[in-house]
mmCIF file as gemmi writes it, N, C-alpha and C atoms, coordinates in Angstrom:
data_model
loop_
_atom_site.group_PDB
_atom_site.id
_atom_site.type_symbol
_atom_site.label_atom_id
_atom_site.label_alt_id
_atom_site.label_comp_id
_atom_site.label_asym_id
_atom_site.label_entity_id
_atom_site.label_seq_id
_atom_site.pdbx_PDB_ins_code
_atom_site.Cartn_x
_atom_site.Cartn_y
_atom_site.Cartn_z
_atom_site.occupancy
_atom_site.B_iso_or_equiv
_atom_site.pdbx_formal_charge
_atom_site.auth_seq_id
_atom_site.auth_asym_id
_atom_site.pdbx_PDB_model_num
ATOM 1 N N . MET Axp A 1 ? 13.989 91.686 -34.797 1 0 ? 1 A 1
ATOM 2 C CA . MET Axp A 1 ? 13.673 90.669 -33.745 1 0 ? 1 A 1
ATOM 3 C C . MET Axp A 1 ? 14.82 90.274 -32.894 1 0 ? 1 A 1
ATOM 4 N N . SER Axp A 2 ? 15.919 90.021 -33.481 1 0 ? 2 A 1
ATOM 5 C CA . SER Axp A 2 ? 17.109 89.662 -32.713 1 0 ? 2 A 1
ATOM 6 C C . SER Axp A 2 ? 17.555 90.819 -31.754 1 0 ? 2 A 1
ATOM 7 N N . GLU Axp A 3 ? 17.497 92.053 -32.262 1 0 ? 3 A 1
ATOM 8 C CA . GLU Axp A 3 ? 17.949 93.136 -31.394 1 0 ? 3 A 1
ATOM 9 C C . GLU Axp A 3 ? 16.987 93.321 -30.253 1 0 ? 3 A 1
ATOM 10 N N . SER Axp A 4 ? 15.676 93.13 -30.39 1 0 ? 4 A 1
ATOM 11 C CA . SER Axp A 4 ? 14.743 93.336 -29.311 1 0 ? 4 A 1
ATOM 12 C C . SER Axp A 4 ? 14.903 92.197 -28.375 1 0 ? 4 A 1
ATOM 13 N N . ALA Axp A 5 ? 15.169 90.927 -28.835 1 0 ? 5 A 1
ATOM 14 C CA . ALA Axp A 5 ? 15.359 89.852 -27.928 1 0 ? 5 A 1
ATOM 15 C C . ALA Axp A 5 ? 16.618 90.107 -27.096 1 0 ? 5 A 1
ATOM 16 N N . LEU Axp A 6 ? 17.655 90.666 -27.654 1 0 ? 6 A 1
ATOM 17 C CA . LEU Axp A 6 ? 18.85 91.009 -26.859 1 0 ? 6 A 1
ATOM 18 C C . LEU Axp A 6 ? 18.548 92.026 -25.845 1 0 ? 6 A 1
ATOM 19 N N . ALA Axp A 7 ? 17.756 93.016 -26.187 1 0 ? 7 A 1
ATOM 20 C CA . ALA Axp A 7 ? 17.406 94.11 -25.269 1 0 ? 7 A 1
ATOM 21 C C . ALA Axp A 7 ? 16.633 93.455 -24.102 1 0 ? 7 A 1
ATOM 22 N N . PHE Axp A 8 ? 15.67 92.573 -24.339 1 0 ? 8 A 1
ATOM 23 C CA . PHE Axp A 8 ? 14.971 91.978 -23.248 1 0 ? 8 A 1
ATOM 24 C C . PHE Axp A 8 ? 15.897 91.086 -22.453 1 0 ? 8 A 1
ATOM 25 N N . PHE Axp A 9 ? 16.829 90.393 -23.024 1 0 ? 9 A 1
ATOM 26 C CA . PHE Axp A 9 ? 17.812 89.557 -22.296 1 0 ? 9 A 1
ATOM 27 C C . PHE Axp A 9 ? 18.707 90.489 -21.355 1 0 ? 9 A 1
ATOM 28 N N . ALA Axp A 10 ? 19.113 91.563 -21.957 1 0 ? 10 A 1
ATOM 29 C CA . ALA Axp A 10 ? 19.907 92.542 -21.146 1 0 ? 10 A 1
ATOM 30 C C . ALA Axp A 10 ? 19.185 92.986 -19.9 1 0 ? 10 A 1
ATOM 31 N N . THR Axp A 11 ? 17.878 93.257 -20.034 1 0 ? 11 A 1
ATOM 32 C CA . THR Axp A 11 ? 17.027 93.604 -18.923 1 0 ? 11 A 1
ATOM 33 C C . THR Axp A 11 ? 16.964 92.477 -17.9 1 0 ? 11 A 1
ATOM 34 N N . LEU Axp A 12 ? 16.844 91.233 -18.451 1 0 ? 12 A 1
ATOM 35 C CA . LEU Axp A 12 ? 16.88 90.095 -17.505 1 0 ? 12 A 1
ATOM 36 C C . LEU Axp A 12 ? 18.107 89.992 -16.701 1 0 ? 12 A 1
ATOM 37 N N . THR Axp A 13 ? 19.229 90.271 -17.292 1 0 ? 13 A 1
ATOM 38 C CA . THR Axp A 13 ? 20.528 90.264 -16.529 1 0 ? 13 A 1
ATOM 39 C C . THR Axp A 13 ? 20.549 91.219 -15.375 1 0 ? 13 A 1
ATOM 40 N N . GLN Axp A 14 ? 19.833 92.253 -15.572 1 0 ? 14 A 1
ATOM 41 C CA . GLN Axp A 14 ? 19.813 93.315 -14.522 1 0 ? 14 A 1
ATOM 42 C C . GLN Axp A 14 ? 18.791 92.993 -13.367 1 0 ? 14 A 1
ATOM 43 N N . THR Axp A 15 ? 17.8 92.114 -13.612 1 0 ? 15 A 1
ATOM 44 C CA . THR Axp A 15 ? 16.834 91.829 -12.686 1 0 ? 15 A 1
ATOM 45 C C . THR Axp A 15 ? 16.882 90.426 -11.993 1 0 ? 15 A 1
ATOM 46 N N . ASP Axp A 16 ? 17.661 89.555 -12.672 1 0 ? 16 A 1
ATOM 47 C CA . ASP Axp A 16 ? 17.816 88.132 -12.211 1 0 ? 16 A 1
ATOM 48 C C . ASP Axp A 16 ? 19.207 87.842 -11.9 1 0 ? 16 A 1
ATOM 49 N N . SER Axp A 17 ? 19.49 87.741 -10.594 1 0 ? 17 A 1
ATOM 50 C CA . SER Axp A 17 ? 20.93 87.634 -10.166 1 0 ? 17 A 1
ATOM 51 C C . SER Axp A 17 ? 21.481 86.288 -10.657 1 0 ? 17 A 1
ATOM 52 N N . GLN Axp A 18 ? 20.707 85.205 -10.724 1 0 ? 18 A 1
ATOM 53 C CA . GLN Axp A 18 ? 21.188 83.928 -11.231 1 0 ? 18 A 1
ATOM 54 C C . GLN Axp A 18 ? 21.658 83.991 -12.68 1 0 ? 18 A 1
ATOM 55 N N . VAL Axp A 19 ? 20.802 84.656 -13.536 1 0 ? 19 A 1
ATOM 56 C CA . VAL Axp A 19 ? 21.189 84.819 -14.971 1 0 ? 19 A 1
ATOM 57 C C . VAL Axp A 19 ? 22.445 85.719 -15.046 1 0 ? 19 A 1
ATOM 58 N N . ARG Axp A 20 ? 22.409 86.757 -14.298 1 0 ? 20 A 1
ATOM 59 C CA . ARG Axp A 20 ? 23.591 87.719 -14.226 1 0 ? 20 A 1
ATOM 60 C C . ARG Axp A 20 ? 24.887 86.998 -13.924 1 0 ? 20 A 1
ATOM 61 N N . GLU Axp A 21 ? 24.87 86.083 -12.948 1 0 ? 21 A 1
ATOM 62 C CA . GLU Axp A 21 ? 26.052 85.336 -12.604 1 0 ? 21 A 1
ATOM 63 C C . GLU Axp A 21 ? 26.361 84.332 -13.697 1 0 ? 21 A 1
ATOM 64 N N . GLN Axp A 22 ? 25.462 83.748 -14.369 1 0 ? 22 A 1
ATOM 65 C CA . GLN Axp A 22 ? 25.731 82.885 -15.467 1 0 ? 22 A 1
ATOM 66 C C . GLN Axp A 22 ? 26.406 83.603 -16.625 1 0 ? 22 A 1
ATOM 67 N N . VAL Axp A 23 ? 25.955 84.809 -16.928 1 0 ? 23 A 1
ATOM 68 C CA . VAL Axp A 23 ? 26.575 85.666 -17.96 1 0 ? 23 A 1
ATOM 69 C C . VAL Axp A 23 ? 27.965 86.047 -17.536 1 0 ? 23 A 1
ATOM 70 N N . ARG Axp A 24 ? 28.11 86.395 -16.264 1 0 ? 24 A 1
ATOM 71 C CA . ARG Axp A 24 ? 29.423 86.87 -15.693 1 0 ? 24 A 1
ATOM 72 C C . ARG Axp A 24 ? 30.535 85.796 -15.948 1 0 ? 24 A 1
ATOM 73 N N . GLN Axp A 25 ? 30.091 84.493 -15.77 1 0 ? 25 A 1
ATOM 74 C CA . GLN Axp A 25 ? 30.985 83.386 -15.943 1 0 ? 25 A 1
ATOM 75 C C . GLN Axp A 25 ? 31.17 82.939 -17.403 1 0 ? 25 A 1
ATOM 76 N N . ALA Axp A 26 ? 30.397 83.462 -18.329 1 0 ? 26 A 1
ATOM 77 C CA . ALA Axp A 26 ? 30.483 83.037 -19.715 1 0 ? 26 A 1
ATOM 78 C C . ALA Axp A 26 ? 31.9 83.33 -20.289 1 0 ? 26 A 1
ATOM 79 N N . SER Axp A 27 ? 32.464 82.328 -20.934 1 0 ? 27 A 1
ATOM 80 C CA . SER Axp A 27 ? 33.786 82.48 -21.508 1 0 ? 27 A 1
ATOM 81 C C . SER Axp A 27 ? 33.744 82.877 -22.976 1 0 ? 27 A 1
ATOM 82 N N . THR Axp A 28 ? 32.601 82.676 -23.632 1 0 ? 28 A 1
ATOM 83 C CA . THR Axp A 28 ? 32.489 82.959 -25.012 1 0 ? 28 A 1
ATOM 84 C C . THR Axp A 28 ? 31.174 83.557 -25.346 1 0 ? 28 A 1
ATOM 85 N N . PRO Axp A 29 ? 31.105 84.282 -26.428 1 0 ? 29 A 1
ATOM 86 C CA . PRO Axp A 29 ? 29.819 84.858 -26.826 1 0 ? 29 A 1
ATOM 87 C C . PRO Axp A 29 ? 28.668 83.741 -27.031 1 0 ? 29 A 1
ATOM 88 N N . MET Axp A 30 ? 29.114 82.596 -27.558 1 0 ? 30 A 1
ATOM 89 C CA . MET Axp A 30 ? 28.132 81.509 -27.779 1 0 ? 30 A 1
ATOM 90 C C . MET Axp A 30 ? 27.514 81.004 -26.511 1 0 ? 30 A 1
ATOM 91 N N . HIS Axp A 31 ? 28.281 80.962 -25.422 1 0 ? 31 A 1
ATOM 92 C CA . HIS Axp A 31 ? 27.704 80.651 -24.09 1 0 ? 31 A 1
ATOM 93 C C . HIS Axp A 31 ? 26.544 81.525 -23.74 1 0 ? 31 A 1
ATOM 94 N N . VAL Axp A 32 ? 26.684 82.834 -24.009 1 0 ? 32 A 1
ATOM 95 C CA . VAL Axp A 32 ? 25.62 83.741 -23.684 1 0 ? 32 A 1
ATOM 96 C C . VAL Axp A 32 ? 24.407 83.582 -24.648 1 0 ? 32 A 1
ATOM 97 N N . VAL Axp A 33 ? 24.661 83.379 -25.913 1 0 ? 33 A 1
ATOM 98 C CA . VAL Axp A 33 ? 23.668 83.177 -26.86 1 0 ? 33 A 1
ATOM 99 C C . VAL Axp A 33 ? 22.769 81.877 -26.486 1 0 ? 33 A 1
ATOM 100 N N . ASN Axp A 34 ? 23.511 80.856 -26.116 1 0 ? 34 A 1
ATOM 101 C CA . ASN Axp A 34 ? 22.793 79.672 -25.732 1 0 ? 34 A 1
ATOM 102 C C . ASN Axp A 34 ? 22.008 79.817 -24.375 1 0 ? 34 A 1
ATOM 103 N N . LEU Axp A 35 ? 22.587 80.59 -23.425 1 0 ? 35 A 1
ATOM 104 C CA . LEU Axp A 35 ? 21.854 80.86 -22.225 1 0 ? 35 A 1
ATOM 105 C C . LEU Axp A 35 ? 20.576 81.608 -22.466 1 0 ? 35 A 1
ATOM 106 N N . ALA Axp A 36 ? 20.72 82.682 -23.273 1 0 ? 36 A 1
ATOM 107 C CA . ALA Axp A 36 ? 19.569 83.451 -23.624 1 0 ? 36 A 1
ATOM 108 C C . ALA Axp A 36 ? 18.466 82.639 -24.33 1 0 ? 36 A 1
ATOM 109 N N . LYS Axp A 37 ? 18.92 81.736 -25.233 1 0 ? 37 A 1
ATOM 110 C CA . LYS Axp A 37 ? 17.965 80.906 -25.973 1 0 ? 37 A 1
ATOM 111 C C . LYS Axp A 37 ? 17.195 80.054 -24.911 1 0 ? 37 A 1
ATOM 112 N N . GLU Axp A 38 ? 17.854 79.486 -23.93 1 0 ? 38 A 1
ATOM 113 C CA . GLU Axp A 38 ? 17.273 78.718 -22.877 1 0 ? 38 A 1
ATOM 114 C C . GLU Axp A 38 ? 16.206 79.456 -22.112 1 0 ? 38 A 1
ATOM 115 N N . LYS Axp A 39 ? 16.348 80.813 -22.078 1 0 ? 39 A 1
ATOM 116 C CA . LYS Axp A 39 ? 15.444 81.707 -21.339 1 0 ? 39 A 1
ATOM 117 C C . LYS Axp A 39 ? 14.431 82.283 -22.307 1 0 ? 39 A 1
ATOM 118 N N . GLY Axp A 40 ? 14.443 81.843 -23.56 1 0 ? 40 A 1
ATOM 119 C CA . GLY Axp A 40 ? 13.372 82.299 -24.522 1 0 ? 40 A 1
ATOM 120 C C . GLY Axp A 40 ? 13.743 83.564 -25.329 1 0 ? 40 A 1
ATOM 121 N N . HIS Axp A 41 ? 15.001 83.97 -25.256 1 0 ? 41 A 1
ATOM 122 C CA . HIS Axp A 41 ? 15.454 85.16 -25.941 1 0 ? 41 A 1
ATOM 123 C C . HIS Axp A 41 ? 16.433 84.735 -27.043 1 0 ? 41 A 1
ATOM 124 N N . VAL Axp A 42 ? 15.95 84.811 -28.255 1 0 ? 42 A 1
ATOM 125 C CA . VAL Axp A 42 ? 16.746 84.299 -29.428 1 0 ? 42 A 1
ATOM 126 C C . VAL Axp A 42 ? 17.339 85.449 -30.195 1 0 ? 42 A 1
ATOM 127 N N . PHE Axp A 43 ? 18.681 85.507 -30.207 1 0 ? 43 A 1
ATOM 128 C CA . PHE Axp A 43 ? 19.518 86.457 -31.017 1 0 ? 43 A 1
ATOM 129 C C . PHE Axp A 43 ? 20.721 85.807 -31.454 1 0 ? 43 A 1
ATOM 130 N N . THR Axp A 44 ? 21.427 86.437 -32.375 1 0 ? 44 A 1
ATOM 131 C CA . THR Axp A 44 ? 22.685 85.843 -32.9 1 0 ? 44 A 1
ATOM 132 C C . THR Axp A 44 ? 23.902 86.349 -32.201 1 0 ? 44 A 1
ATOM 133 N N . GLN Axp A 45 ? 24.924 85.673 -32.278 1 0 ? 45 A 1
ATOM 134 C CA . GLN Axp A 45 ? 26.154 85.997 -31.722 1 0 ? 45 A 1
ATOM 135 C C . GLN Axp A 45 ? 26.629 87.326 -32.368 1 0 ? 45 A 1
ATOM 136 N N . ALA Axp A 46 ? 26.413 87.466 -33.75 1 0 ? 46 A 1
ATOM 137 C CA . ALA Axp A 46 ? 26.77 88.706 -34.373 1 0 ? 46 A 1
ATOM 138 C C . ALA Axp A 46 ? 26.086 89.909 -33.885 1 0 ? 46 A 1
ATOM 139 N N . THR Axp A 47 ? 24.771 89.776 -33.593 1 0 ? 47 A 1
ATOM 140 C CA . THR Axp A 47 ? 23.962 90.845 -33.028 1 0 ? 47 A 1
ATOM 141 C C . THR Axp A 47 ? 24.55 91.283 -31.651 1 0 ? 47 A 1
ATOM 142 N N . MET Axp A 48 ? 24.809 90.304 -30.844 1 0 ? 48 A 1
ATOM 143 C CA . MET Axp A 48 ? 25.309 90.632 -29.492 1 0 ? 48 A 1
ATOM 144 C C . MET Axp A 48 ? 26.712 91.246 -29.536 1 0 ? 48 A 1
ATOM 145 N N . MET Axp A 49 ? 27.58 90.755 -30.472 1 0 ? 49 A 1
ATOM 146 C CA . MET Axp A 49 ? 28.913 91.359 -30.494 1 0 ? 49 A 1
ATOM 147 C C . MET Axp A 49 ? 28.857 92.75 -31.139 1 0 ? 49 A 1
ATOM 148 N N . LYS Axp A 50 ? 27.964 92.952 -32.028 1 0 ? 50 A 1
ATOM 149 C CA . LYS Axp A 50 ? 27.838 94.329 -32.619 1 0 ? 50 A 1
ATOM 150 C C . LYS Axp A 50 ? 27.376 95.301 -31.573 1 0 ? 50 A 1
ATOM 151 N N . MET Axp A 51 ? 26.42 94.895 -30.749 1 0 ? 51 A 1
ATOM 152 C CA . MET Axp A 51 ? 25.906 95.747 -29.662 1 0 ? 51 A 1
ATOM 153 C C . MET Axp A 51 ? 27.045 95.97 -28.653 1 0 ? 51 A 1
ATOM 154 N N . GLN Axp A 52 ? 27.754 94.965 -28.344 1 0 ? 52 A 1
ATOM 155 C CA . GLN Axp A 52 ? 28.837 95.134 -27.428 1 0 ? 52 A 1
ATOM 156 C C . GLN Axp A 52 ? 29.897 96.112 -27.944 1 0 ? 52 A 1
ATOM 157 N N . ALA Axp A 53 ? 30.227 96.063 -29.142 1 0 ? 53 A 1
ATOM 158 C CA . ALA Axp A 53 ? 31.158 96.962 -29.778 1 0 ? 53 A 1
ATOM 159 C C . ALA Axp A 53 ? 30.688 98.384 -29.736 1 0 ? 53 A 1
ATOM 160 N N . GLU Axp A 54 ? 29.412 98.586 -30.018 1 0 ? 54 A 1
ATOM 161 C CA . GLU Axp A 54 ? 28.797 99.871 -29.978 1 0 ? 54 A 1
ATOM 162 C C . GLU Axp A 54 ? 28.845 100.513 -28.566 1 0 ? 54 A 1
ATOM 163 N N . LYS Axp A 55 ? 28.544 99.633 -27.569 1 0 ? 55 A 1
ATOM 164 C CA . LYS Axp A 55 ? 28.507 100.159 -26.209 1 0 ? 55 A 1
ATOM 165 C C . LYS Axp A 55 ? 29.879 100.38 -25.63 1 0 ? 55 A 1
ATOM 166 N N . LEU Axp A 56 ? 30.906 99.557 -26.012 1 0 ? 56 A 1
ATOM 167 C CA . LEU Axp A 56 ? 32.298 99.701 -25.491 1 0 ? 56 A 1
ATOM 168 C C . LEU Axp A 56 ? 32.892 100.992 -25.983 1 0 ? 56 A 1
ATOM 169 N N . LYS Axp A 57 ? 32.535 101.436 -27.168 1 0 ? 57 A 1
ATOM 170 C CA . LYS Axp A 57 ? 33.179 102.598 -27.692 1 0 ? 57 A 1
ATOM 171 C C . LYS Axp A 57 ? 32.761 103.886 -26.855 1 0 ? 57 A 1
ATOM 172 N N . ASP Axp A 58 ? 31.636 103.802 -26.14 1 0 ? 58 A 1
ATOM 173 C CA . ASP Axp A 58 ? 31.2 104.952 -25.346 1 0 ? 58 A 1
ATOM 174 C C . ASP Axp A 58 ? 31.556 104.842 -23.897 1 0 ? 58 A 1
ATOM 175 N N . LEU Axp A 59 ? 32.186 103.764 -23.441 1 0 ? 59 A 1
ATOM 176 C CA . LEU Axp A 59 ? 32.511 103.629 -22.048 1 0 ? 59 A 1
ATOM 177 C C . LEU Axp A 59 ? 33.95 104.054 -21.779 1 0 ? 59 A 1
ATOM 178 N N . HIS Axp A 60 ? 34.11 104.58 -20.592 1 0 ? 60 A 1
ATOM 179 C CA . HIS Axp A 60 ? 35.512 105.038 -20.189 1 0 ? 60 A 1
ATOM 180 C C . HIS Axp A 60 ? 36.327 103.767 -19.977 1 0 ? 60 A 1
ATOM 181 N N . ASP Axp A 61 ? 37.59 103.85 -20.205 1 0 ? 61 A 1
ATOM 182 C CA . ASP Axp A 61 ? 38.477 102.762 -20.039 1 0 ? 61 A 1
ATOM 183 C C . ASP Axp A 61 ? 38.472 102.127 -18.65 1 0 ? 61 A 1
ATOM 184 N N . ASP Axp A 62 ? 38.195 102.912 -17.565 1 0 ? 62 A 1
ATOM 185 C CA . ASP Axp A 62 ? 38.17 102.399 -16.221 1 0 ? 62 A 1
ATOM 186 C C . ASP Axp A 62 ? 37.064 101.411 -16.072 1 0 ? 62 A 1
ATOM 187 N N . HIS Axp A 63 ? 35.921 101.581 -16.771 1 0 ? 63 A 1
ATOM 188 C CA . HIS Axp A 63 ? 34.872 100.596 -16.692 1 0 ? 63 A 1
ATOM 189 C C . HIS Axp A 63 ? 35.246 99.342 -17.359 1 0 ? 63 A 1
ATOM 190 N N . ILE Axp A 64 ? 35.876 99.418 -18.54 1 0 ? 64 A 1
ATOM 191 C CA . ILE Axp A 64 ? 36.266 98.18 -19.277 1 0 ? 64 A 1
ATOM 192 C C . ILE Axp A 64 ? 37.404 97.455 -18.528 1 0 ? 64 A 1
ATOM 193 N N . ASN Axp A 65 ? 38.367 98.206 -18.014 1 0 ? 65 A 1
ATOM 194 C CA . ASN Axp A 65 ? 39.509 97.553 -17.331 1 0 ? 65 A 1
ATOM 195 C C . ASN Axp A 65 ? 39.106 96.885 -16.121 1 0 ? 65 A 1
ATOM 196 N N . SER Axp A 66 ? 37.982 97.22 -15.506 1 0 ? 66 A 1
ATOM 197 C CA . SER Axp A 66 ? 37.539 96.494 -14.267 1 0 ? 66 A 1
ATOM 198 C C . SER Axp A 66 ? 36.964 95.169 -14.512 1 0 ? 66 A 1
ATOM 199 N N . ALA Axp A 67 ? 36.594 94.829 -15.712 1 0 ? 67 A 1
ATOM 200 C CA . ALA Axp A 67 ? 36.053 93.521 -16.11 1 0 ? 67 A 1
ATOM 201 C C . ALA Axp A 67 ? 37.141 92.448 -15.952 1 0 ? 67 A 1
ATOM 202 N N . SER Axp A 68 ? 36.708 91.36 -15.246 1 0 ? 68 A 1
ATOM 203 C CA . SER Axp A 68 ? 37.664 90.307 -15.06 1 0 ? 68 A 1
ATOM 204 C C . SER Axp A 68 ? 37.403 89.078 -15.972 1 0 ? 68 A 1
ATOM 205 N N . SER Axp A 69 ? 36.382 89.187 -16.77 1 0 ? 69 A 1
ATOM 206 C CA . SER Axp A 69 ? 36.004 88.099 -17.777 1 0 ? 69 A 1
ATOM 207 C C . SER Axp A 69 ? 35.239 88.675 -18.876 1 0 ? 69 A 1
ATOM 208 N N . TRP Axp A 70 ? 35.172 87.954 -19.999 1 0 ? 70 A 1
ATOM 209 C CA . TRP Axp A 70 ? 34.384 88.375 -21.127 1 0 ? 70 A 1
ATOM 210 C C . TRP Axp A 70 ? 32.963 88.595 -20.741 1 0 ? 70 A 1
ATOM 211 N N . GLY Axp A 71 ? 32.344 87.699 -19.999 1 0 ? 71 A 1
ATOM 212 C CA . GLY Axp A 71 ? 31.029 87.876 -19.568 1 0 ? 71 A 1
ATOM 213 C C . GLY Axp A 71 ? 30.752 89.117 -18.778 1 0 ? 71 A 1
ATOM 214 N N . GLU Axp A 72 ? 31.707 89.419 -17.881 1 0 ? 72 A 1
ATOM 215 C CA . GLU Axp A 72 ? 31.653 90.68 -17.087 1 0 ? 72 A 1
ATOM 216 C C . GLU Axp A 72 ? 31.65 91.912 -17.931 1 0 ? 72 A 1
ATOM 217 N N . ALA Axp A 73 ? 32.533 91.809 -18.977 1 0 ? 73 A 1
ATOM 218 C CA . ALA Axp A 73 ? 32.56 92.987 -19.905 1 0 ? 73 A 1
ATOM 219 C C . ALA Axp A 73 ? 31.214 93.179 -20.617 1 0 ? 73 A 1
ATOM 220 N N . LEU Axp A 74 ? 30.592 92.07 -20.932 1 0 ? 74 A 1
ATOM 221 C CA . LEU Axp A 74 ? 29.27 92.109 -21.578 1 0 ? 74 A 1
ATOM 222 C C . LEU Axp A 74 ? 28.239 92.731 -20.625 1 0 ? 74 A 1
ATOM 223 N N . LEU Axp A 75 ? 28.281 92.318 -19.288 1 0 ? 75 A 1
ATOM 224 C CA . LEU Axp A 75 ? 27.414 92.848 -18.34 1 0 ? 75 A 1
ATOM 225 C C . LEU Axp A 75 ? 27.59 94.408 -18.201 1 0 ? 75 A 1
ATOM 226 N N . ILE Axp A 76 ? 28.779 94.835 -18.332 1 0 ? 76 A 1
ATOM 227 C CA . ILE Axp A 76 ? 29.054 96.294 -18.27 1 0 ? 76 A 1
ATOM 228 C C . ILE Axp A 76 ? 28.34 96.952 -19.463 1 0 ? 76 A 1
ATOM 229 N N . CYS Axp A 77 ? 28.327 96.35 -20.556 1 0 ? 77 A 1
ATOM 230 C CA . CYS Axp A 77 ? 27.633 96.843 -21.788 1 0 ? 77 A 1
ATOM 231 C C . CYS Axp A 77 ? 26.148 96.85 -21.569 1 0 ? 77 A 1
ATOM 232 N N . PHE Axp A 78 ? 25.678 95.871 -20.871 1 0 ? 78 A 1
ATOM 233 C CA . PHE Axp A 78 ? 24.238 95.782 -20.596 1 0 ? 78 A 1
ATOM 234 C C . PHE Axp A 78 ? 23.802 96.831 -19.502 1 0 ? 78 A 1
ATOM 235 N N . GLY Axp A 79 ? 24.783 97.417 -18.912 1 0 ? 79 A 1
ATOM 236 C CA . GLY Axp A 79 ? 24.399 98.481 -17.916 1 0 ? 79 A 1
ATOM 237 C C . GLY Axp A 79 ? 24.607 97.964 -16.472 1 0 ? 79 A 1
ATOM 238 N N . GLU Axp A 80 ? 25.14 96.811 -16.298 1 0 ? 80 A 1
ATOM 239 C CA . GLU Axp A 80 ? 25.31 96.24 -14.983 1 0 ? 80 A 1
ATOM 240 C C . GLU Axp A 80 ? 26.787 96.439 -14.592 1 0 ? 80 A 1
ATOM 241 N N . HIS Axp A 81 ? 27 97.462 -13.675 1 0 ? 81 A 1
ATOM 242 C CA . HIS Axp A 81 ? 28.393 97.822 -13.329 1 0 ? 81 A 1
ATOM 243 C C . HIS Axp A 81 ? 28.848 97.252 -11.968 1 0 ? 81 A 1
ATOM 244 N N . SER Axp A 82 ? 28.229 96.277 -11.411 1 0 ? 82 A 1
ATOM 245 C CA . SER Axp A 82 ? 28.697 95.759 -10.144 1 0 ? 82 A 1
ATOM 246 C C . SER Axp A 82 ? 29.122 94.315 -10.325 1 0 ? 82 A 1
């Protein structure tokens, strides 16, 4: 359930510019978990960080180096590269 909620939230970040900007400005994983919960997507910080680690290992360094914040790095993992 937690992983499917995270997947739905990741999709939301791609379709809702306001949510995407809130994630971009997130300074910690817990900020994103709380934002997702407010939007009805409940998952744990551990689930999100595990997903992020899995996605980061497959990304080229140039994508990761372009992130200017923790939240922006997460958006890159969610598939949002702008």
